[in-house]
Every structure is written in C-alpha cells, then in structure tokens.
N, C-alpha and C positions, 0 to 999 in steps of 0.2 A: 715236327718230325724231321729227322735227318734226310730221309729220301726226298721229301718235298723241297727242302732247302737246296739240295743238290740239283734237282730238276729245274727249279726256279733260276738258280745261278747259271746253269747250262743254257737255258733259253735266253736269259738276259745277255750273256756274253758270247753265245754261239758255240761254246765248248767249255769243257772242264777237265782238269787234270787231277791226278791222285793228290798232288801237293795242295791244290785248291780245296779238295774235299777235306783233307787233314786239317787245314787251317779253318775252314768254314765250320766244320762240325767239332773241332777240337778233339780229334782222335788221332791215334798213331797211323803210320802208313799202311801196315797190314790191314787194319780195320777199314781204312779208306778204300783199299783195293777190294775188300770183300763187299763193301757197299756198292761200288761201281760195278763189280761183277754181277751182283744181284740185279741191278737195274738193267744191265745188258741182257741177262737171261729173261727178264720180264718184257724185253722189247722196248724199253723206254729210252735207252741210250745205245749208241753204236760206237764201237772202238774205231778210231780214225787216226790217220798219220801212222807213225811207227807204233807197232803193237806192244813193244816193251821198252823199258828204259825211261830216262827222264823226260823225253820228248813225247811220250805217249799221251794221247788225250781222247776224250769222248765227246760226241755231239748228240744232241737230242734227236730222237726220231721225229718224223713228221706227225703233227697232230692229226688225229682222226676225227 
C-alpha cells in the first residue's frame, strides 16, 4: 500500500518530500500531495521546513 511505503521511507530517511512520494509511488505530483495531506490529517506525518514550494518536506510523528 502506498501509505505504508511513504511512512517507511519517511522513517528510514527522517523525512519525505512530495517529489519523493511521486517517484516512490509512481504517481503525479497532485496525487502525491493528496497522499501526504491525508497522512498529515491522520497524524502520521507533520509538515516541516517551508510549508510550500519545492523545499517543503514532511517528517514522521513520534511512534506511540
């Protein structure tokens, strides 16, 4: 499942970007953004760094 791949990548690398998601899941950038937004809303990722643009990235939340 795409969401699990995203979370595993984020945990392994400490962060993930929309570009990373697009390449990892082989989806376009809007779909990658929707996946990231869903994981943020579920509390599994947190937006960090610049909130928009090419340098925006997401980090995994602390494991509970």
